[in-house]
N, C-alpha and C positions, 0 to 999 in steps of 0.2 A: 185422479191419478194421472200419470204422464202417459201421453200417447204421441205417436208420430208415424207418418207413412214414408219416411225416407229410407235409402238403401244402405245407410251406414250401420256400424256395429251397434251403436247406442240405440238406433231405431229399431233394430231387430230384437234387442233385449226388451224394449218397450212394448213391441207388438206381441212378444212371447206371452205376456199377460201373468207371468209367474214372478216377475221381479218387483220388489217394493220400490216406492219412491225414493226411499233413502239409498237404495242401491243405485238407482238410476241417477241420483245427484252425486254420489261418491265416486262412481266409476270414471267419469270424464276428469273428475279433480285428481284422481289417482294417476291417470295416464299423463296428465299435464305435469304434476309434481314429479313424477318419476324421471321426466325428461329435462327438468329444469336444472339438474346438475350434470347428468350424463351427456346431453347433447353439447353444452358448452365445453365440457372437458374434451369431447371427441373433435370438436372443431378447432379447439386451441391447438391440439397436437397436429391436426391436419395442416394448419397455417404454418405451424413450426417447420413441418416437413417441406412445405412449398417454398418457404423462405430460402432453402438451399437447393432447390430443384427448378431452376428457370425453365429447363426444358419441358417439364410437366406443366407449368404454367402456360408456356407457349402452346402446348397441345390443347389445353383446356380453352384458352382464348380463341383457337382456331375452330374449336367445336361450337363455341358460342357464336362466332361469326357465321358459321354454316347454318346453325339453327335460325339466326336473324335473317339470313338470305332466303330461307324458305318461306318466309312470310308473305302473304299476298299483299299486305300493306305494311311495309317496313316502318318501324317505329322504335322509339327509345324506351317504351314502357316496360314494365317487369315482364319476365318470362312467365308463360302460362304453365299450369300444371302439366299439360300435355307435352309442352316443349322441354320442361325439366326432365320429364320421364324419357325423352329421346336421347338425353346426354349420356351416352354409353362410356365414353372416356372419363368424364367427370365422376360417374358411378364407380368406375374401376379405380380411380385415383383415391376416392374416399374409402372404398372397401380395403385397399391396400394399406391405407393409413390406420384403419380400424384393426387391421390384422396385427400390426406391429404395436399399436397403442390402443388397446380396447378400453372403452369408458369404464367398464366394470371388470377388473382383472381376475377376481376370485368370486365364486358363487357357491354357497352351501346349499344342499338339498337333504331333506330328512327321508329316509327309506320308509316307504309305505308298507312293505312286506320283506321277508327274508329273500335275498337274492344272491346270485353269484356273478362276479364280474368276468369279462372275457378272459382274463389272465388266470382265472381260477380262484381269486380272492373272494371270500364269502363275506356279506355284509348282513347285518340283522335289522329287523323292523325297529324303527326309532333311532337308528345310528344317523349321525350327520356325516354326509359325504360331500367333499368339496372339490371342484375341478378348477384348473388354472387356465383361463383363456389366453393369458399373456404368454404363458409357456407354450401352449398349443399353437398360437400363431407364430411361433418361432421354431417349431419342431421340424428338423430336417426330414424325418420320416414321412411328413404330411406335405411339406412344401418344397422339398429338394435342397440341394447344396446351396442354392442362393436364398435360403429362407431369411437371412438377416438383411437382405437387400430390398429396398423399396422399388418395386417394379410393377406398375399399374397394368402392364401388358399381359401379366400372368392371368388377369381376370377377362381377357378379351379373346374372342375367337371370330375371325373375319370382321373385326370392328365392333362386334356386338358383345355386351356384357353377359358373362356366364357366371351364375351364382354357384357356389360350392355347397356341399352338404353342411348343414347347420352343425352336425356332429363333428366335423373337422374344423368348422370355423364358428365356434359358439359365442361370438361377439354379442348376438341378440339371444343367446341361449338356444335351446333346442327342445323338441318334443312338445307336448300339450301345453306347457307353460312358457312357450317362446314369447319374447317381448311383443306386446300388442302395439307398441308404438313404433316398431321397426321401420315401416314405410314412411311414417310421419317424420322420423328423425333424418332419414336419408333425404327426403324432399327438402326438409329445412336446411340441411347442410348444402345441398345443391344450390338452393335459392340464394343463400347468403354468400356462398362462393362465387356464383355466377355475377351477382350484383357488385361485389367488390372488385373481382378481377377484370371485369369488363371496363370499368372506369378508373381504376386506380392501380398504381404500382406500389409494391410494399417491400419493406426490408425490417430486419430485426434491429430494434433500438438498443438492446442489451443482450449479452449471451444468456441463453436459457437452455432447458432440456432436462432438468432433473425432476424425478417423479415426487409428488406429494401424495403419498398413499393414504387413502381412506376408503370408504365404500366404493367411491369412484376414483379413477386415476387421473387426478388433476395434476397440472404443472406447477411446480414450486415457484412461487413469486408471480404467477400469471405470465402473459406474453406481451411485453411492450413492443410495439410495432410502429414504424413510420410509414405514412401513406402520402402519396402525392398523385395529383391528377394526371392521367395518362394523356399524352398528346395524341390528337387524331392521326391515324395512319395515312 
């Protein structure tokens, strides 16, 4: 059987002793495959947003510079996990992009038992209920009159990222079946963005911005970009 003494989720499942080898094999595969379409869709829309917001790009680059400056031994190697977690503005910029362009815009759920919604609507066991994270991310009742505006600052309080309730911001879903790969997806997006923006300038090669709706909300035609090496400041 599979055993491990690590502190990650898979190790905890292995140490539990009740999981089969088949489950321990399939679980990480499911997590990786689930992110193979959603994370690329999310970062495509993020770079689309950044292409028209040089002010946000400048803020991100300044944060990268400050993180580099705090190193005891400055170097050009990749950012560490701890450094990526320190990037509050970049986190806010990503969260704001996901609010407007969630990777999974619609999600169905099957009712486990009869229930009543907050507005009094009754649902029955076995019914499929679907919520729209795309619409919720643009709802004025939740986000205010500037709900259609891309504004990373709405996620910051004294420069520190402040998460919102998953039930207001269901980009990674909410409740006991929240996306297990949430933290991994955000860290991946931070790492990719940091490595690109630190060394390259970018611009759109062709007009884009239409949605290609499927299970994930991809961009129709992809996102052709031009990159050029940044000159040292």
